[in-house]
C-alpha positions in Angstrom: -22.4 30.7 14.0 -21.0 27.5 15.5 -17.9 26.1 13.8 -18.1 22.5 12.8 -15.0 20.6 13.9 -14.1 17.1 12.7 -11.4 14.8 13.8 -9.4 12.6 11.5 -6.9 9.8 11.8 -4.2 9.1 9.3 -0.7 7.5 9.4 2.5 8.9 10.7 4.6 9.8 7.7 4.9 13.0 5.7 3.2 11.3 2.8 0.2 10.3 5.0 -0.1 13.4 7.2 1.1 16.5 5.4 -1.4 16.5 2.5 -4.3 15.9 4.8 -3.3 19.0 6.9 -2.8 21.1 3.8 -6.0 20.1 2.1 -8.0 20.5 5.4 -6.7 24.1 5.6 -8.1 24.8 2.1 -11.3 23.0 3.1 -11.8 25.3 6.1 -11.3 28.4 3.9 -13.9 27.0 1.5 -16.5 25.7 3.9 -15.7 26.9 7.4 -15.4 23.2 8.6 -12.3 22.5 10.6 -10.5 19.1 10.5 -7.9 18.2 13.1 -5.7 15.2 12.2 -4.0 12.7 14.5 -1.6 10.1 13.3 -0.6 6.5 14.2 2.5 4.5 13.3 2.7 2.4 10.2 2.6 -0.8 12.2 -0.6 0.4 14.0 -2.1 1.5 10.7 -1.7 -2.1 9.4 -3.3 -3.7 12.4 -5.3 -1.4 14.7 -9.0 -2.1 14.8 -11.0 0.4 12.6 -14.1 -0.1 14.8 -12.3 1.4 17.8 -11.1 4.4 15.7 -14.6 5.0 14.4 -15.8 5.7 17.9 -13.3 8.6 18.2 -12.9 10.0 14.7 -15.1 11.4 11.9 -12.6 10.6 9.1 -10.3 7.6 9.1 -7.6 6.7 6.6 -7.7 2.9 6.1 -6.3 0.2 3.8 -8.5 -2.1 1.8 -8.0 -5.5 3.5 -10.0 -4.2 6.4 -13.2 -3.8 4.4 -14.7 -7.3 5.2 -14.3 -6.8 8.9 -15.5 -3.2 9.0 -18.6 -4.1 6.9 -19.6 -6.7 9.5 -18.9 -4.3 12.3 -21.0 -1.5 10.7 -18.6 1.1 11.8 -18.2 3.0 8.6 -20.7 5.0 6.5 -21.1 3.8 2.8 -20.0 6.6 0.5 -22.3 5.6 -2.4 -25.1 7.9 -1.3 -28.0 9.3 -3.4 -27.4 12.5 -5.2 -23.6 12.0 -5.8 -23.8 9.4 -8.5 -21.9 11.4 -11.1 -19.0 12.2 -8.7 -18.9 8.5 -7.6 -18.7 7.4 -11.3 -15.9 9.9 -12.0 -13.8 8.6 -9.0 -14.3 5.0 -10.2 -13.2 5.8 -13.7 -10.2 7.8 -12.4 -8.9 5.0 -10.2 -5.3 3.9 -10.6 -5.5 0.2 -11.2 -7.8 -1.6 -8.8 -7.5 1.1 -6.1 -11.2 2.2 -6.2 -12.8 -1.3 -6.4 -10.5 -2.5 -3.6 -12.7 -0.5 -1.2 -15.9 -1.9 -2.7 -17.5 -4.7 -0.7 -21.0 -6.2 -0.7 -22.4 -3.6 -3.1 -21.1 -0.5 -1.3 -18.2 1.8 -1.4 -16.5 2.1 2.0 -13.6 4.4 1.1 -12.2 6.5 -1.7 -8.5 6.0 -2.7 -6.5 9.0 -1.8 -3.1 7.3 -1.9 -2.2 4.6 -4.5 0.7 2.3 -3.8 2.0 -1.2 -4.6 5.3 -3.0 -4.4 7.6 -1.5 -6.9 11.4 -1.3 -7.4 13.6 1.3 -5.7 17.1 2.1 -6.9 19.9 4.5 -6.4 20.9 6.2 -9.8 24.3 7.1 -8.4 25.1 3.5 -7.7 23.6 1.5 -10.7 23.0 2.7 -14.2 19.4 1.4 -14.6 16.8 -0.5 -12.7 16.9 -4.3 -12.7 14.4 -5.7 -15.2 14.7 -9.5 -14.6 14.6 -11.2 -11.2 17.5 -13.4 -12.1 19.8 -10.4 -12.4 19.3 -9.5 -8.7 21.3 -12.3 -7.3 24.8 -11.1 -8.4 24.0 -7.7 -6.8 22.6 -9.4 -3.7 25.8 -11.5 -3.3 27.8 -8.3 -3.3 25.6 -6.8 -0.5 23.9 -4.3 -2.8 20.3 -5.5 -2.3 17.9 -5.2 0.6 14.1 -5.9 1.1 11.7 -5.1 4.0 10.7 -8.4 5.5 9.1 -7.2 8.7 5.5 -8.5 8.9 3.4 -8.0 6.9 5.9 -7.0 4.2 7.4 -10.5 3.9 3.9 -11.8 3.0 3.4 -9.0 0.5 6.7 -10.2 -1.2 5.3 -13.7 -1.3 2.0 -12.4 -2.9 3.9 -10.4 -5.5 6.2 -13.1 -6.6 3.3 -15.7 -6.9 1.4 -13.2 -9.0 4.3 -12.5 -11.2 4.8 -16.2 -11.8 1.3 -16.1 -13.3 -0.5 -17.8 -10.5 -1.8 -15.1 -8.1 -2.9 -16.3 -4.7 -6.6 -17.0 -4.2 -8.9 -14.6 -2.4 -11.8 -17.0 -1.6 -10.0 -20.3 -0.9 -10.1 -23.0 0.0 -6.3 -22.8 -0.4 -4.4 -19.5 -0.8 -1.8 -20.8 -3.2 -1.2 -23.9 -5.4 1.4 -26.0 -3.5 3.8 -26.1 -6.5 3.6 -22.4 -7.0 3.8 -21.8 -3.3 7.0 -23.9 -3.1 8.6 -22.1 -6.1 7.7 -18.7 -4.6 9.1 -19.7 -1.2 12.4 -20.9 -2.7 12.8 -17.6 -4.6 12.4 -15.6 -1.4 14.7 -18.0 0.5 17.4 -17.7 -2.1 17.3 -13.9 -2.1 17.2 -13.4 1.7 20.1 -15.8 2.2 22.2 -13.0 0.7 20.6 -10.1 2.6 21.5 -8.4 5.9 19.4 -10.4 8.5 18.2 -7.0 9.8 15.7 -7.2 6.9 13.4 -9.2 9.1 13.0 -6.2 11.4 12.7 -3.6 8.7 9.5 -2.1 7.2 9.8 0.0 4.0 10.5 3.3 5.8 13.4 1.6 7.7 14.8 0.3 4.4 14.6 3.7 2.7 16.3 5.3 5.6 19.2 2.8 5.3 19.3 3.4 1.6 19.6 7.2 1.5 22.9 8.0 3.3 25.7 8.8 0.9 27.8 5.8 2.0 24.9 3.3 1.9 25.7 0.0 0.0 22.1 -0.6 -0.9 21.7 0.0 -4.6 18.4 -1.7 -5.3 15.3 -2.9 -3.4 13.4 -5.1 -5.8 10.0 -5.2 -4.0 9.0 -2.3 -1.7 6.0 -0.1 -1.4 6.7 3.1 -3.3 7.2 6.2 -1.2 7.1 9.3 -3.4 8.8 11.4 -0.6 12.1 9.7 -1.3 12.0 10.6 -5.0 12.0 14.3 -4.1 15.4 16.1 -4.5 16.6 17.2 -1.1 14.2 15.1 1.0 17.1 12.9 2.1 20.9 13.0 1.4 20.5 10.9 -1.7 17.6 10.6 -4.1 15.8 7.3 -4.8 14.4 6.4 -8.2 11.4 4.1 -8.6 10.6 1.7 -11.5 8.5 -1.3 -12.3 9.2 -4.5 -10.5 11.8 -7.0 -11.9 9.9 -9.8 -13.6 10.1 -13.6 -13.4 7.2 -14.6 -15.7 6.4 -13.5 -19.3 3.5 -11.2 -18.6 5.5 -8.1 -17.5 5.3 -6.3 -14.1 2.0 -7.8 -13.0 0.9 -9.4 -9.7 2.3 -6.9 -7.2 0.4 -6.8 -3.9 -1.7 -3.6 -3.9 -1.4 -1.2 -1.0 -2.3 2.4 -0.7 -4.9 4.1 1.5 -8.5 5.3 1.3 -10.5 7.9 3.2 -13.5 6.6 5.1 -16.3 8.2 7.1 -17.2 6.9 10.6 -20.8 5.8 11.0 -20.6 6.9 14.6 -19.9 10.6 14.0 -22.3 13.6 14.5 -21.3 15.3 11.2 -21.3 12.5 8.7 -22.5 14.7 5.8 -19.7 17.1 6.3 -17.2 14.3 6.6 -18.5 12.7 3.4 -18.3 16.0 1.5 -14.6 16.3 2.4 -14.0 12.7 1.3 -15.4 13.3 -2.1 -13.5 16.6 -2.5 -10.1 15.4 -1.4 -10.3 12.3 -3.6 -11.2 14.4 -6.7 -8.8 14.8 -9.6 -8.6 18.6 -9.1 -7.4 18.2 -5.5 -5.3 15.1 -6.0 -3.2 16.5 -8.8 -3.1 20.0 -7.1 -2.7 20.7 -3.4 -2.6 17.0 -2.4 0.4 16.2 -4.5 2.0 19.5 -3.9 2.0 18.8 -0.1 3.9 15.5 -0.6 0.9 13.2 -1.0 1.0 10.2 -3.3 -2.3 10.5 -5.1 -4.8 7.7 -5.7 -6.3 9.4 -8.7 -5.0 8.5 -12.2 -5.4 12.0 -13.5 -2.6 13.0 -11.1 -0.4 10.0 -12.0 -0.5 11.1 -15.7 0.1 14.8 -15.0 3.5 16.0 -16.2 3.7 18.6 -13.6 3.1 16.1 -10.8 5.8 13.8 -12.2 8.5 16.4 -12.8 9.6 17.1 -9.2 9.7 13.4 -8.3 11.8 12.2 -11.2 8.9 10.4 -13.0 7.9 8.4 -9.9 4.3 7.9 -11.2 5.0 7.4 -14.9 7.8 4.9 -14.1 5.7 2.7 -11.9 2.2 2.9 -13.2 2.4 -0.3 -15.2 3.1 -2.2 -12.0 0.3 -0.5 -10.2 -2.2 -1.0 -13.0 -1.3 -4.7 -12.9 -1.4 -5.1 -9.2 -3.4 -7.8 -7.3 -6.0 -7.1 -4.6 -5.5 -9.0 -1.4 -8.3 -11.0 0.3 -10.7 -8.8 2.2 -13.0 -11.2 4.1 -13.7 -10.8 7.8 -10.9 -12.9 9.3 -8.2 -11.9 6.8 -6.4 -9.3 9.0 -5.5 -11.8 11.8 -4.4 -14.2 9.0 -2.1 -11.6 7.5 -0.2 -11.2 10.7 0.0 -15.0 11.4 1.0 -15.9 7.9 3.8 -13.3 7.7 5.1 -14.4 11.1 5.0 -18.1 9.9 6.8 -17.2 6.7 9.6 -15.5 8.5 9.9 -18.3 11.0 10.3 -20.7 8.1 12.8 -18.6 6.2 15.0 -18.1 9.3 15.0 -21.8 10.2 15.6 -23.1 6.7 12.3 -25.1 6.8 11.3 -27.0 3.7 9.0 -25.4 1.2 6.4 -28.2 1.4 6.1 -28.0 5.1 5.7 -24.2 5.1 3.1 -24.1 2.2 1.0 -26.8 3.9 0.8 -24.7 7.1 0.3 -21.5 5.1 -2.8 -22.9 3.3 -4.1 -24.3 6.6 -3.9 -20.9 8.2 -5.8 -19.4 5.3 -8.6 -22.0 5.4 -9.0 -21.4 9.1 -9.4 -17.6 8.4 -12.4 -18.3 6.1 -14.4 -20.1 8.8 -17.3 -18.0 10.2 
């Protein structure tokens, strides 16, 4: 009997790679289908063309802002296929926050959330007694060199999104402007005030780089107010010091809402020779049973809410899921139109340029909105 072999692409971090390898091993035992996983850097994951990956891989781990582009390119297979309606409905109901609908576009489901994430707060329990609950309380810590934030594109833009959302005026997703000028100016000033007290290296740091600076025993970083959660760092023994995670510090009165949704979904190439086998694996690995079991046990950060509520999943990671789910359930879904991905890079670069030069808020916001309007043009 000929063995079916699939190829998959995920991202290069234990959280992104290890659970896929572990679950694929179980899948082979169950079905005889082999899946070999390659990995790409976090920066490539955020920007590399999915269409090119679809020519080479059967399974692709993606993030939701790509869906408008990939729909137009026709490079992925819709996962809402006849005969699996009950499974599809279960996955939709079990989504953490907007993770499942973030991959829905033009009436079809293009990926299943297998990893749920949004900007949350990270803090060192051996350095401060509790997480920061109000944004205004960050500045005294920042002035003492105890705060850091990842500001490498696109993460600076994610911080802008999150703060605007928490102010009660989330950015638009269809235009014509991305943000109200007054809200945009207030958001920009909040970021400028904070980064004026941070190590300038923040502009070259993504979340992983910040965590790696945070975990040495002699690190001065006590709190990161807005950073994509990485469950690996909540594990005792993963790094020299353990990181705790909590809801974001708030500015508005609505609680920890508005955070820019991240996470990943598993998608199936429309170019592959074994699309049914790849689709079967996608349904299986996104299911509650696998997400709260072997996926989480292998260091994954599940996208299924059943896993997030599971006491046994929370226990080894110091309550990572329970302590951040309010933020994730209130997270905001980024624009997803074809043309958004190039905008995301340009807008983050433009924001960092403005912050570094001390540019006025009005000038930056005008350019910011102009860039977004240009991205909407066919």
